[in-house]
N, C-alpha and C positions, 0 to 999 in steps of 0.2 A: 441079878447078874444078868446081863444081856449078851446074846449071842450075835455077832456080826459075820454074815456070810459074804466075802467078797469075791469069791470064785465065781459066781454067776454074773455079776456086773463086769469083771475082767474078761469072761467069754464073750459077752455082750459087746463090749467096746473093741474087742480084737475082731469081731464079725463086722462090726460097723466100719473099721479101718479097711479090712480087705474088701468089703463092698464098695467103700468110696473109691479104692484104688482102681477097681475093675470098672466103676462107673467113669472115672477120669481117663482110663485107658481107651474105652470105647468112644469117649467123647473126642479125644485127640485123633484117634482112627478116622473117626466121621469127619472132623475139620480137615484132615490130610486128604481125603476121599474127595471132598467137596472142592477143596483147591486144585487138586489135580484135574477134576473134570471140568473146571471153569477155564484152566489154563489150556487144556485141551481143546477147547472150543475157539480160541484165539488163533488167528493167522499167524504166519511167521513175522510179518511186519508189525503186527500189535505186540507179538512178544519182544521183537527187538526194541520197539518204543519203551518198553518197561525194562530192558536190560537183560532179557533172556533169550537164549537159543531154545531151539526145539528140544535139544538133548537135554539142557538143564530142567525145562519145564515137565519132561517126562520123568526125571529121576529125582524130583523133589520129594525129600523125606526118606530117601532110600539109603 
């Protein structure tokens, strides 16, 4: 008779899922940070050309 231990693989997959979600959150935060920095470097005229005000550019993602 064989013994199958599934508790170890379940814990491993749970950790992998949490780790993947943390990496996704870090990636999303970095994308938002990069976007905000790029928009902050644009002039008001350049922002108007893409349909944004300075206020909207500063508050993206909040």
